[in-house]
N, CA, C and O of each residue as an XYZ file, in Angstrom:
500
protein
N      -6.454     40.290    175.559
C      -6.810     40.491    174.166
C      -7.782     41.671    174.090
O      -8.774     41.694    174.818
N      -7.511     42.663    173.210
C      -8.402     43.814    173.110
C      -9.743     43.407    172.506
O      -9.837     42.470    171.713
N     -10.772     44.143    172.907
C     -12.114     43.884    172.375
C     -12.137     44.234    170.884
O     -11.502     45.198    170.456
N     -12.875     43.440    170.098
C     -12.965     43.757    168.668
C     -13.636     45.118    168.495
O     -14.556     45.478    169.230
N     -13.155     45.850    167.518
C     -13.746     47.159    167.245
C     -14.753     47.042    166.122
O     -14.596     46.250    165.193
N     -15.767     47.832    166.229
C     -16.783     47.874    165.184
C     -16.346     48.882    164.138
O     -16.032     50.023    164.476
N     -16.320     48.486    162.882
C     -15.914     49.447    161.861
C     -16.903     50.608    161.812
O     -18.099     50.428    162.042
N     -16.397     51.790    161.511
C     -17.304     52.930    161.446
C     -18.327     52.740    160.335
O     -18.050     52.107    159.317
N     -19.488     53.287    160.544
C     -20.523     53.256    159.516
C     -20.927     54.694    159.207
O     -20.869     55.559    160.081
N     -21.335     54.950    157.971
C     -21.758     56.301    157.635
C     -22.953     56.716    158.487
O     -23.773     55.890    158.888
N     -23.027     57.972    158.742
C     -24.148     58.539    159.484
C     -25.451     58.185    158.758
O     -25.512     58.301    157.534
N     -26.494     57.756    159.481
C     -27.759     57.419    158.814
C     -28.292     58.609    158.019
O     -28.314     59.739    158.507
N     -28.712     58.343    156.814
C     -29.288     59.384    155.965
C     -28.266     60.233    155.225
O     -28.643     61.110    154.448
N     -26.976     59.987    155.453
C     -25.946     60.819    154.817
C     -25.994     60.689    153.296
O     -25.878     61.694    152.595
N     -26.157     59.498    152.781
C     -26.197     59.310    151.327
C     -27.364     60.085    150.718
O     -27.216     60.695    149.659
N     -28.521     60.064    151.378
C     -29.679     60.816    150.884
C     -29.403     62.320    150.912
O     -29.747     63.035    149.971
N     -28.778     62.800    152.002
C     -28.458     64.233    152.100
C     -27.475     64.642    151.007
O     -27.589     65.730    150.442
N     -26.522     63.782    150.712
C     -25.553     64.076    149.656
C     -26.274     64.237    148.322
O     -26.022     65.195    147.590
N     -27.161     63.315    148.008
C     -27.896     63.401    146.734
C     -28.799     64.633    146.695
O     -28.946     65.258    145.645
N     -29.398     64.985    147.820
C     -30.213     66.206    147.876
C     -29.365     67.439    147.589
O     -29.780     68.326    146.844
N     -28.181     67.490    148.181
C     -27.280     68.633    147.951
C     -26.842     68.657    146.488
O     -26.805     69.725    145.876
N     -26.513     67.512    145.925
C     -26.122     67.475    144.514
C     -27.226     68.030    143.629
O     -26.952     68.687    142.625
N     -28.456     67.771    143.995
C     -29.567     68.245    143.171
C     -29.790     69.751    143.288
O     -30.544     70.320    142.499
N     -29.152     70.405    144.254
C     -29.257     71.872    144.333
C     -28.325     72.549    143.339
O     -28.394     73.764    143.155
N     -27.460     71.779    142.698
C     -26.569     72.323    141.675
C     -27.321     72.267    140.350
O     -27.611     71.189    139.832
N     -27.626     73.423    139.821
C     -28.379     73.478    138.579
C     -27.517     73.149    137.375
O     -26.367     73.577    137.279
N     -28.086     72.389    136.466
C     -27.429     72.140    135.192
C     -27.543     73.420    134.369
O     -28.654     73.825    134.026
N     -26.424     74.068    134.043
C     -26.476     75.357    133.353
C     -27.255     75.334    132.034
O     -27.930     76.309    131.704
N     -27.173     74.252    131.289
C     -27.898     74.198    130.012
C     -29.405     74.147    130.225
O     -30.157     74.788    129.491
N     -29.853     73.389    131.224
C     -31.295     73.339    131.480
C     -31.780     74.677    132.027
O     -32.887     75.112    131.711
N     -30.963     75.328    132.840
C     -31.319     76.646    133.358
C     -31.451     77.627    132.193
O     -32.418     78.385    132.126
N     -30.494     77.614    131.287
C     -30.509     78.531    130.145
C     -31.684     78.267    129.212
O     -32.170     79.188    128.556
N     -32.145     77.024    129.145
C     -33.253     76.703    128.252
C     -34.613     76.947    128.890
O     -35.646     76.754    128.249
N     -34.618     77.369    130.147
C     -35.876     77.743    130.791
C     -36.526     76.664    131.627
O     -37.604     76.889    132.176
N     -35.907     75.498    131.744
C     -36.427     74.433    132.588
C     -35.310     73.994    133.519
O     -34.666     72.974    133.270
N     -35.067     74.748    134.593
C     -33.960     74.409    135.492
C     -34.099     73.015    136.087
O     -35.162     72.626    136.569
N     -32.996     72.275    136.039
C     -32.950     70.935    136.623
C     -31.676     70.809    137.431
O     -30.622     71.309    137.038
N     -31.783     70.133    138.568
C     -30.597     69.809    139.347
C     -29.850     68.675    138.672
O     -30.426     67.914    137.895
N     -28.558     68.566    138.975
C     -27.760     67.556    138.285
C     -28.153     66.126    138.641
O     -27.887     65.200    137.875
N     -28.781     65.942    139.796
C     -29.259     64.598    140.157
C     -30.475     64.239    139.311
O     -30.509     63.170    138.702
N     -31.480     65.127    139.266
C     -32.693     64.808    138.503
C     -32.443     64.835    136.998
O     -33.209     64.254    136.229
N     -31.382     65.503    136.581
C     -31.003     65.537    135.172
C     -30.389     64.201    134.749
O     -30.239     63.933    133.557
N     -30.036     63.369    135.723
C     -29.433     62.076    135.421
C     -27.936     62.168    135.208
O     -27.331     61.267    134.629
N     -27.332     63.263    135.680
C     -25.897     63.451    135.484
C     -25.057     62.755    136.552
O     -23.859     62.552    136.356
N     -25.665     62.391    137.668
C     -24.921     61.684    138.710
C     -25.017     60.193    138.433
O     -26.096     59.604    138.490
N     -23.881     59.597    138.135
C     -23.841     58.170    137.853
C     -23.836     57.393    139.166
O     -24.732     56.587    139.417
N     -22.823     57.638    140.005
C     -22.763     56.953    141.295
C     -22.265     57.904    142.373
O     -21.540     58.863    142.110
N     -22.682     57.602    143.587
C     -22.156     58.256    144.782
C     -21.717     57.129    145.696
O     -22.530     56.312    146.129
N     -20.422     57.092    145.987
C     -19.882     56.078    146.886
C     -19.490     56.770    148.182
O     -18.815     57.799    148.179
N     -19.923     56.188    149.277
C     -19.683     56.778    150.591
C     -18.960     55.767    151.458
O     -19.460     54.670    151.708
N     -17.790     56.145    151.908
C     -17.007     55.295    152.809
C     -17.457     55.550    154.246
O     -17.959     56.633    154.546
N     -17.289     54.585    155.129
C     -17.703     54.759    156.527
C     -17.070     55.962    157.217
O     -17.658     56.528    158.139
N     -15.879     56.356    156.780
C     -15.212     57.497    157.426
C     -15.608     58.841    156.821
O     -15.028     59.869    157.172
N     -16.593     58.846    155.912
C     -17.094     60.099    155.350
C     -16.468     60.501    154.027
O     -16.786     61.562    153.491
N     -15.589     59.675    153.497
C     -15.034     59.976    152.172
C     -16.104     59.707    151.121
O     -16.777     58.676    151.147
N     -16.248     60.649    150.201
C     -17.281     60.552    149.170
C     -16.629     60.590    147.797
O     -15.743     61.403    147.533
N     -17.082     59.697    146.931
C     -16.669     59.704    145.528
C     -17.925     59.863    144.679
O     -18.875     59.087    144.789
N     -17.905     60.885    143.834
C     -19.033     61.157    142.946
C     -18.561     60.941    141.514
O     -17.592     61.556    141.069
N     -19.255     60.063    140.800
C     -18.981     59.848    139.376
C     -20.110     60.517    138.604
O     -21.288     60.232    138.822
N     -19.733     61.400    137.711
C     -20.713     62.206    136.990
C     -20.670     61.911    135.502
O     -19.610     61.672    134.923
N     -21.858     61.933    134.897
C     -21.968     61.810    133.447
C     -22.038     63.227    132.864
O     -22.616     64.131    133.468
N     -21.456     63.398    131.714
C     -21.584     64.660    130.998
C     -22.564     64.460    129.852
O     -22.715     63.349    129.344
N     -23.223     65.525    129.450
C     -24.194     65.393    128.360
C     -23.526     65.338    126.995
O     -24.125     64.884    126.021
N     -22.275     65.805    126.929
C     -21.559     65.812    125.649
C     -20.056     65.785    125.914
O     -19.599     66.269    126.950
N     -19.290     65.222    124.986
C     -17.841     65.154    125.184
C     -17.172     66.518    125.374
O     -16.156     66.608    126.062
N     -17.712     67.562    124.788
C     -17.094     68.884    124.877
C     -17.825     69.804    125.852
O     -17.817     71.022    125.679
N     -18.447     69.237    126.857
C     -19.172     70.034    127.858
C     -18.211     71.057    128.478
O     -17.142     70.707    128.978
N     -18.618     72.315    128.431
C     -17.776     73.396    128.959
C     -17.955     73.599    130.466
O     -17.295     74.453    131.058
N     -18.825     72.837    131.072
C     -19.139     73.046    132.483
C     -18.434     72.075    133.424
O     -18.779     72.012    134.604
N     -17.469     71.328    132.938
C     -16.769     70.344    133.750
C     -16.180     70.999    135.002
O     -16.370     70.496    136.109
N     -15.483     72.093    134.836
C     -14.877     72.781    135.979
C     -15.921     73.278    136.960
O     -15.761     73.134    138.172
N     -16.984     73.858    136.440
C     -18.074     74.346    137.292
C     -18.640     73.207    138.134
O     -18.787     73.338    139.349
N     -18.957     72.092    137.485
C     -19.539     70.964    138.208
C     -18.601     70.479    139.310
O     -19.033     70.274    140.444
N     -17.335     70.295    138.990
C     -16.381     69.791    139.967
C     -16.251     70.730    141.164
O     -16.276     70.285    142.312
N     -16.114     72.013    140.899
C     -15.977     73.000    141.980
C     -17.240     73.045    142.838
O     -17.152     73.039    144.065
N     -18.395     73.088    142.214
C     -19.652     73.183    142.973
C     -19.921     71.931    143.792
O     -20.361     72.028    144.938
N     -19.666     70.761    143.226
C     -19.865     69.521    143.977
C     -18.988     69.528    145.220
O     -19.467     69.247    146.318
N     -17.711     69.845    145.057
C     -16.788     69.847    146.193
C     -17.171     70.914    147.210
O     -17.152     70.660    148.415
N     -17.515     72.099    146.736
C     -17.858     73.195    147.646
C     -19.097     72.871    148.470
O     -19.114     73.057    149.686
N     -20.117     72.393    147.804
C     -21.376     72.137    148.520
C     -21.313     70.911    149.418
O     -21.850     70.931    150.525
N     -20.665     69.846    148.961
C     -20.585     68.653    149.800
C     -19.664     68.861    151.000
O     -19.835     68.206    152.028
N     -18.697     69.758    150.883
C     -17.802     70.051    152.011
C     -18.572     70.639    153.190
O     -18.104     70.579    154.327
N     -19.740     71.202    152.930
C     -20.563     71.793    153.983
C     -21.486     70.783    154.660
O     -22.151     71.115    155.641
N     -21.531     69.555    154.147
C     -22.418     68.523    154.694
C     -21.728     67.850    155.876
O     -20.628     67.313    155.743
N     -22.372     67.884    157.008
C     -21.831     67.237    158.204
C     -21.676     65.739    157.945
O     -22.602     65.077    157.477
N     -20.496     65.223    158.256
C     -20.219     63.803    158.058
C     -19.365     63.529    156.840
O     -18.797     62.445    156.713
N     -19.266     64.503    155.935
C     -18.417     64.337    154.753
C     -17.016     64.805    155.112
O     -16.834     65.928    155.581
N     -16.024     63.945    154.893
C     -14.652     64.297    155.253
C     -13.779     64.626    154.046
O     -12.827     65.397    154.167
N     -14.086     64.057    152.894
C     -13.350     64.389    151.672
C     -14.218     64.042    150.473
O     -15.122     63.210    150.558
N     -13.925     64.701    149.347
C     -14.731     64.521    148.142
C     -13.818     64.341    146.938
O     -12.887     65.120    146.732
N     -14.089     63.316    146.151
C     -13.405     63.105    144.883
C     -14.487     63.072    143.816
O     -15.488     62.370    143.953
N     -14.277     63.839    142.750
C     -15.245     63.904    141.653
C     -14.574     63.409    140.387
O     -13.460     63.818    140.058
N     -15.263     62.527    139.681
C     -14.765     62.083    138.378
C     -15.862     62.291    137.343
O     -17.054     62.228    137.645
N     -15.426     62.538    136.121
C     -16.351     62.774    135.006
C     -16.120     61.721    133.934
O     -14.997     61.260    133.727
N     -17.199     61.349    133.258
C     -17.028     60.426    132.137
C     -16.663     61.246    130.897
O     -16.305     62.418    131.015
N     -16.747     60.655    129.744
C     -16.355     61.339    128.512
C     -17.549     61.877    127.735
O     -17.413     62.238    126.566
N     -18.716     61.936    128.371
C     -19.883     62.493    127.705
C     -20.510     61.591    126.680
O     -21.131     62.070    125.732
N     -20.363     60.305    126.846
C     -20.909     59.374    125.861
C     -22.007     58.485    126.435
O     -22.623     57.726    125.687
N     -22.271     58.554    127.739
C     -23.231     57.646    128.373
C     -24.581     58.278    128.688
O     -25.562     57.558    128.871
N     -24.656     59.602    128.756
C     -25.895     60.249    129.163
C     -26.875     60.290    127.996
O     -26.490     60.522    126.850
N     -28.157     60.058    128.312
C     -29.235     60.235    127.334
C     -30.382     60.940    128.047
O     -30.471     60.876    129.274
N     -31.263     61.611    127.307
C     -32.405     62.274    127.938
C     -33.301     61.317    128.733
O     -34.051     61.757    129.604
N     -33.228     60.028    128.443
C     -34.034     59.055    129.188
C     -33.622     58.994    130.660
O     -34.379     58.477    131.482
N     -32.447     59.506    131.010
C     -31.981     59.503    132.397
C     -32.580     60.628    133.233
O     -32.434     60.639    134.455
N     -33.251     61.573    132.582
C     -33.891     62.673    133.311
C     -35.057     62.102    134.111
O     -35.812     61.269    133.610
N     -35.202     62.554    135.360
C     -36.296     62.052    136.205
C     -37.651     62.364    135.571
O     -37.778     63.302    134.784
N     -38.655     61.570    135.922
C     -40.002     61.773    135.376
C     -40.531     63.169    135.701
O     -41.121     63.822    134.840
N     -40.326     63.632    136.931
C     -40.813     64.960    137.318
C     -40.170     66.049    136.462
O     -40.848     66.975    136.017
N     -38.869     65.936    136.234
C     -38.172     66.939    135.419
C     -38.615     66.856    133.957
O     -38.735     67.885    133.291
N     -38.856     65.660    133.457
C     -39.346     65.524    132.078
C     -40.708     66.184    131.927
O     -40.981     66.833    130.918
N     -41.556     66.017    132.925
C     -42.877     66.645    132.895
C     -42.744     68.165    132.892
O     -43.421     68.844    132.120
N     -41.880     68.703    133.746
C     -41.655     70.159    133.759
C     -41.138     70.648    132.414
O     -41.552     71.698    131.921
N     -40.235     69.883    131.830
C     -39.662     70.260    130.535
C     -40.735     70.287    129.452
O     -40.803     71.233    128.668
N     -41.575     69.252    129.407
C     -42.656     69.217    128.419
C     -43.596     70.404    128.600
O     -44.000     71.034    127.622
N     -43.943     70.710    129.846
C     -44.828     71.839    130.137
C     -44.217     73.147    129.645
O     -44.905     73.970    129.041
N     -42.934     73.335    129.901
C     -42.238     74.543    129.441
C     -42.244     74.629    127.925
O     -42.543     75.684    127.365
N     -41.916     73.530    127.253
C     -41.896     73.526    125.793
C     -43.277     73.845    125.220
O     -43.398     74.653    124.299
N     -44.307     73.216    125.760
C     -45.670     73.467    125.276
C     -46.075     74.920    125.484
O     -46.719     75.520    124.623
N     -45.694     75.491    126.639
C     -46.059     76.887    126.925
C     -45.393     77.856    125.949
O     -45.839     78.992    125.784
N     -44.338     77.401    125.316
C     -43.626     78.228    124.327
C     -44.006     77.871    122.891
O     -43.406     78.366    121.936
N     -45.017     77.001    122.753
C     -45.515     76.666    121.435
C     -44.773     75.554    120.728
O     -44.967     75.358    119.529
N     -43.927     74.818    121.436
C     -43.206     73.709    120.821
C     -43.969     72.415    121.079
O     -44.509     72.224    122.169
N     -44.020     71.542    120.110
C     -44.649     70.243    120.364
C     -43.784     69.432    121.324
O     -42.562     69.387    121.180
N     -44.408     68.808    122.281
C     -43.657     68.000    123.242
C     -44.455     66.750    123.566
O     -45.638     66.816    123.900
N     -43.786     65.613    123.460
C     -44.462     64.340    123.773
C     -44.354     64.046    125.230
O     -44.858     63.022    125.692
């Protein structure tokens, strides 16, 4: 009888590295408004699922139903994650732009945004 095999497990820290790489993709609207935010800290990444064999599924939220950056996000996510050691394939899905709210922005990014707005003379809470 053959010895039982241990199912493969993802490389330690791979999920964290994936999220770090996702955050290097700037949200074009935040960049254009003067407070650049990565898509992770912007709250645009809904889930990242990682299979033991390195297959990655990224579910992304859009800020609006008619977001013109869908293609950009998909291409950049696939391009950048393909360079991460341990990732074997990438599938990206987008929602319909109805779930994202500014409350999903990380605290650090919200603070940067408020600082930018205040420096430009806009009231910011």
